[in-house]
Backbone as a chain_set.jsonl record, in Angstrom:
{"seq": "MGKCRPVLVKLQTVWDRRIVLSNCHKLKNYGDRVSVAPDEPIDVRRRRVFDRLKEKAERNGSVVVIDNDVLIVDNAKVYSMKDGPVHNG", "coords": {"N": [[122.1, 62.055, 63.827], [120.739, 63.235, 61.74], [122.208, 64.118, 59.568], [122.974, 64.921, 56.198], [124.565, 63.245, 53.724], [126.516, 63.073, 50.814], [126.557, 60.422, 48.404], [128.841, 58.84, 46.466], [128.68, 57.278, 43.448], [130.127, 54.962, 41.365], [129.832, 53.887, 38.198], [130.08, 50.989, 36.108], [129.818, 50.911, 33.317], [129.178, 53.032, 30.467], [126.645, 52.767, 29.535], [125.154, 51.933, 31.798], [125.306, 54.291, 33.25], [123.874, 56.041, 31.6], [121.341, 54.893, 31.796], [120.736, 55.275, 34.516], [120.795, 58.12, 34.718], [118.778, 58.795, 32.893], [116.526, 57.837, 34.115], [116.273, 59.172, 36.501], [114.27, 60.968, 37.07], [112.228, 59.588, 38.234], [112.718, 59.579, 40.886], [111.567, 61.728, 42.11], [109.576, 61.532, 43.995], [110.79, 61.318, 46.424], [111.523, 63.789, 47.221], [113.68, 66.269, 48.547], [115.505, 64.558, 49.602], [116.764, 62.725, 47.944], [118.877, 63.028, 45.213], [120.136, 63.149, 41.886], [123.002, 63.701, 40.082], [124.919, 64.346, 37.2], [128.42, 63.68, 36.665], [129.908, 65.439, 35.157], [129.895, 68.626, 33.5], [127.418, 69.611, 31.036], [128.508, 70.655, 28.647], [131.065, 69.567, 28.547], [130.51, 66.836, 28.379], [129.128, 66.802, 25.933], [131.167, 67.655, 24.203], [132.93, 65.49, 24.319], [131.352, 63.437, 23.179], [130.951, 64.572, 20.661], [133.615, 64.622, 19.643], [134.125, 61.868, 19.62], [132.212, 60.901, 17.754], [133.094, 62.249, 15.492], [135.695, 61.175, 15.1], [134.987, 58.495, 14.624], [133.533, 58.7, 12.236], [135.54, 59.641, 10.544], [137.304, 57.454, 10.578], [135.729, 55.632, 9.205], [135.888, 56.605, 6.691], [134.191, 58.609, 5.835], [132.927, 61.785, 4.638], [133.709, 64.521, 6.505], [132.562, 67.444, 7.992], [132.843, 70.395, 9.879], [130.822, 72.867, 11.012], [130.157, 75.803, 12.521], [130.179, 74.582, 15.129], [128.688, 72.296, 14.557], [128.473, 68.994, 13.647], [128.836, 67.551, 10.57], [128.256, 64.845, 8.607], [128.85, 63.224, 5.661], [127.157, 65.07, 4.252], [124.976, 65.257, 6.009], [123.545, 66.514, 8.926], [124.729, 65.627, 12.062], [125.471, 65.952, 14.777], [125.242, 68.458, 17.271], [126.949, 70.9, 19.119], [125.507, 72.625, 20.66], [122.84, 71.637, 20.863], [122.994, 68.877, 21.022], [122.395, 65.522, 19.843], [121.344, 65.431, 16.438], [118.292, 64.906, 15.035], [117.447, 63.533, 12.153], [114.656, 63.638, 10.378]], "CA": [[121.669, 61.191, 62.73], [120.054, 64.004, 60.717], [123.121, 64.654, 58.566], [122.805, 64.498, 54.81], [125.889, 63.07, 53.131], [126.438, 62.562, 49.432], [127.102, 59.107, 48.099], [129.422, 58.821, 45.136], [128.497, 55.972, 42.822], [130.909, 54.82, 40.139], [129.225, 52.83, 37.392], [131.061, 50.269, 35.308], [129.703, 51.178, 31.887], [128.483, 54.249, 30.066], [125.241, 52.402, 29.394], [124.559, 52.0, 33.129], [125.202, 55.708, 33.598], [122.762, 56.597, 30.834], [120.091, 54.374, 32.357], [120.495, 55.957, 35.794], [120.477, 59.527, 34.489], [117.506, 58.941, 32.187], [115.42, 57.451, 34.989], [116.342, 59.854, 37.796], [113.031, 61.7, 37.315], [111.362, 58.737, 39.052], [113.058, 59.785, 42.295], [110.977, 62.971, 42.596], [108.717, 61.227, 45.142], [111.595, 61.392, 47.64], [111.768, 65.19, 47.538], [115.068, 66.731, 48.606], [116.371, 63.552, 50.212], [117.512, 62.001, 46.919], [119.103, 63.751, 43.962], [121.132, 62.532, 41.023], [123.657, 64.704, 39.243], [126.035, 63.795, 36.432], [129.726, 64.085, 37.171], [130.54, 66.425, 34.28], [128.952, 69.572, 32.9], [126.88, 69.192, 29.748], [129.391, 71.013, 27.537], [132.176, 68.606, 28.529], [129.964, 65.575, 27.863], [128.844, 66.955, 24.504], [132.438, 67.73, 23.482], [133.461, 64.137, 24.212], [130.535, 62.727, 22.192], [131.27, 65.205, 19.376], [134.918, 64.126, 19.201], [134.023, 60.434, 19.342], [131.494, 60.727, 16.497], [133.964, 62.749, 14.427], [136.731, 60.17, 14.875], [134.374, 57.304, 14.043], [133.216, 59.001, 10.836], [136.806, 59.719, 9.798], [137.799, 56.08, 10.42], [134.906, 54.952, 8.2], [136.129, 57.213, 5.395], [133.12, 59.54, 5.485], [133.278, 63.195, 4.509], [133.376, 65.167, 7.77], [132.635, 68.9, 7.978], [132.41, 71.027, 11.124], [130.368, 74.211, 10.697], [129.533, 76.43, 13.708], [130.04, 73.538, 16.143], [127.756, 71.259, 14.118], [129.173, 67.935, 12.926], [128.129, 67.128, 9.369], [128.891, 63.653, 8.043], [128.26, 62.89, 4.361], [126.1, 66.059, 3.988], [123.862, 65.125, 6.945], [123.872, 66.988, 10.268], [124.731, 64.491, 12.972], [125.577, 66.329, 16.188], [125.445, 69.873, 17.525], [127.442, 71.183, 20.467], [124.479, 73.379, 21.389], [121.609, 70.868, 21.083], [123.228, 67.436, 21.123], [122.143, 64.769, 18.61], [120.397, 65.998, 15.479], [117.438, 63.836, 14.519], [117.025, 63.796, 10.773], [113.389, 62.954, 10.132]], "C": [[121.058, 61.988, 61.587], [120.954, 64.558, 59.638], [122.826, 64.065, 57.191], [124.183, 64.423, 54.18], [125.749, 62.526, 51.719], [127.078, 61.183, 49.32], [127.586, 59.151, 46.661], [129.324, 57.407, 44.588], [129.292, 55.961, 41.529], [130.355, 53.626, 39.377], [130.262, 52.243, 36.448], [131.014, 50.633, 33.835], [128.981, 52.493, 31.646], [126.987, 53.969, 29.955], [124.531, 52.46, 30.746], [124.345, 53.449, 33.548], [124.034, 56.362, 32.871], [121.427, 56.146, 31.394], [119.752, 55.106, 33.651], [120.068, 57.401, 35.564], [119.137, 59.714, 33.781], [116.306, 58.589, 33.056], [115.409, 58.186, 36.328], [115.084, 60.67, 38.085], [112.059, 60.892, 38.181], [111.617, 58.907, 40.545], [112.407, 61.033, 42.88], [110.055, 62.748, 43.799], [109.464, 61.349, 46.471], [111.959, 62.822, 48.019], [113.24, 65.541, 47.513], [116.016, 65.681, 49.162], [117.238, 62.824, 49.193], [117.66, 62.898, 45.694], [120.207, 63.041, 43.198], [121.696, 63.629, 40.137], [124.788, 64.036, 38.472], [127.348, 64.383, 36.917], [130.405, 65.167, 36.343], [129.484, 67.403, 33.77], [128.55, 69.125, 31.502], [127.811, 69.516, 28.596], [130.579, 70.066, 27.425], [131.699, 67.272, 27.96], [129.705, 65.67, 26.366], [130.127, 67.017, 23.682], [133.02, 66.334, 23.281], [132.68, 63.318, 23.177], [130.839, 63.249, 20.791], [132.572, 64.65, 18.818], [134.866, 62.649, 18.836], [133.316, 60.172, 18.014], [132.339, 61.172, 15.304], [135.037, 61.721, 14.085], [136.174, 58.923, 14.205], [134.061, 57.521, 12.561], [134.482, 59.064, 9.992], [137.398, 58.34, 9.579], [137.044, 55.335, 9.331], [135.081, 55.549, 6.811], [135.038, 58.156, 4.937], [133.67, 60.954, 5.352], [132.774, 63.917, 5.753], [133.599, 66.67, 7.641], [132.14, 69.401, 9.323], [132.084, 72.476, 10.798], [129.609, 74.77, 11.894], [129.217, 75.408, 14.798], [128.938, 72.529, 15.828], [128.561, 70.264, 13.29], [128.3, 67.461, 11.776], [128.914, 65.983, 8.751], [128.139, 63.272, 6.777], [127.023, 63.746, 4.071], [124.861, 65.9, 4.863], [124.32, 65.615, 8.318], [123.705, 65.835, 11.243], [124.665, 64.94, 14.424], [125.881, 67.816, 16.303], [125.947, 70.058, 18.955], [126.4, 71.91, 21.31], [123.302, 72.488, 21.787], [121.8, 69.368, 21.24], [122.916, 66.746, 19.805], [121.104, 65.469, 17.736], [119.612, 64.847, 14.892], [116.942, 64.228, 13.138], [115.802, 62.981, 10.459], [113.243, 62.6, 8.706]], "O": [[120.875, 61.417, 60.512], [120.514, 65.398, 58.853], [122.481, 62.892, 57.046], [124.891, 65.427, 54.108], [124.953, 61.621, 51.468], [128.01, 60.842, 50.048], [126.822, 59.465, 45.748], [129.824, 56.458, 45.191], [129.143, 56.854, 40.695], [130.404, 52.493, 39.857], [131.205, 52.922, 36.042], [132.049, 50.663, 33.17], [128.266, 52.997, 32.513], [126.163, 54.835, 30.248], [123.42, 52.983, 30.834], [123.317, 53.786, 34.134], [123.291, 57.147, 33.46], [120.483, 56.932, 31.46], [118.608, 55.511, 33.856], [119.087, 57.857, 36.149], [118.434, 60.691, 34.042], [115.185, 59.004, 32.76], [114.61, 57.852, 37.203], [114.848, 61.034, 39.237], [111.16, 61.466, 38.795], [110.834, 58.439, 41.372], [112.667, 61.37, 44.035], [109.784, 63.689, 44.545], [108.84, 61.47, 47.525], [112.628, 63.045, 49.028], [113.965, 65.169, 46.59], [117.227, 65.905, 49.187], [118.325, 62.355, 49.529], [116.68, 63.458, 45.203], [121.092, 62.417, 43.783], [120.952, 64.39, 39.52], [125.537, 63.24, 39.04], [127.375, 65.46, 37.511], [131.388, 65.755, 36.793], [128.316, 67.043, 33.626], [129.261, 68.351, 30.861], [127.905, 68.734, 27.651], [131.05, 69.793, 26.32], [132.394, 66.65, 27.157], [130.016, 64.746, 25.615], [130.172, 66.483, 22.573], [133.542, 66.023, 22.21], [133.278, 62.587, 22.387], [130.97, 62.47, 19.847], [132.631, 64.252, 17.655], [135.486, 62.222, 17.862], [133.753, 59.327, 17.233], [132.305, 60.551, 14.241], [135.265, 61.427, 12.912], [136.811, 58.355, 13.318], [134.293, 56.639, 11.734], [134.497, 58.594, 8.854], [137.943, 58.069, 8.509], [137.618, 54.513, 8.617], [134.49, 55.057, 5.85], [134.967, 58.477, 3.751], [134.734, 61.277, 5.881], [131.575, 63.931, 6.031], [134.672, 67.119, 7.238], [131.146, 68.904, 9.851], [132.953, 73.23, 10.36], [128.54, 74.269, 12.242], [128.105, 75.382, 15.325], [128.327, 71.971, 16.74], [129.249, 70.648, 12.344], [127.168, 67.023, 11.98], [130.089, 66.131, 8.415], [126.934, 63.025, 6.814], [125.973, 63.224, 3.695], [123.788, 66.37, 4.485], [125.359, 65.185, 8.818], [122.679, 65.153, 11.252], [123.901, 64.387, 15.215], [126.673, 68.364, 15.535], [125.428, 69.443, 19.886], [126.415, 71.816, 22.537], [122.818, 72.567, 22.916], [120.847, 68.659, 21.562], [123.149, 67.325, 18.744], [120.121, 66.021, 18.23], [120.185, 63.92, 14.319], [116.126, 65.137, 12.984], [115.888, 61.765, 10.29], [112.232, 62.016, 8.316]]}, "num_chains": 1, "name": "protein.A"}
């Protein structure tokens, strides 16, 4: 009975996945018995978000520039492959 087996959970929406991953720090009380890991590496996830934001901006007719893996839409930095979303304060 002491075997540890992974459980694969497939969520229906991206929103559910974001909620689970953002709240997985609450499971630290369970030690090594419970862990949550995303199904894709961070660079793959960021590439998909980058491409989606780029396509959306192009559909809206915005000026899109890519400079050193940073997505710039209408002269505002929007997303970086290195750091993720850029928060323009």
